[in-house]
N, C-alpha and C positions, 0 to 999 in steps of 0.2 A: 681043265684043271686050273683053276685060278690060283695065282700066287702073289702074295704081297710080301714085301720086305720092309721091315721097320727098323730105322736106325735111331737108337736112344743112347743117352749118356749113361755110361756104366754106373751101376750102384742101385738099380731098381730091384725091388724084392721079387721073389718067385711068384708071390701073389699078385703083384702088378703085372708081370709078364703073362701069367695065366689069363688075367682080365683082358690084356691087349690081344692075345690070341683068340680069346672067346669073342670079343666085340668085332675084330676084323673079319673073322669067320662069319658072324652074323650078317654083317654088311654085304660081303660077297655072295652069300646065299640069297639074301633079299634082292639085291640089285642085279646079280648076274643069273639067278635061278640055278646055281650050281648046287650039286649035292654036298652036304656038310662034310662028308668024309673025303671029298675031292679038293677041298680048299687047303692050301698049304700057306702058313704063315712063318716067316723067318725073321727072328729078332736078332739084331746085331748090336752088341754093346760096344760103344766106342769110348776109350778112356780120354780124360781131359787133355792128355799130352798129344792126343791125335785128333783133336777137334778145335778148329779155329773159328773165331767170330770177330768181325771187325778188324781183321789183320793181326790178331793176337790169339795165342793159344788159350783155350779155357783155363788150363792150369796156371797161366800167368795173370789171368784176370782175377782169380780168387773166388 
């Protein structure tokens, strides 16, 4: 049962998240030989107040 977790900045559309789930699943099926229905994709959206880059929060960078 392959599982992949994707962390992305909050604000992506449902269509974008569907595409991420589809493509991640396709890769794990192809590379690992897993059955499609055994692949789990967890998408975690992180707000800019909870994501830092270069020592600053994204919400402060703008």
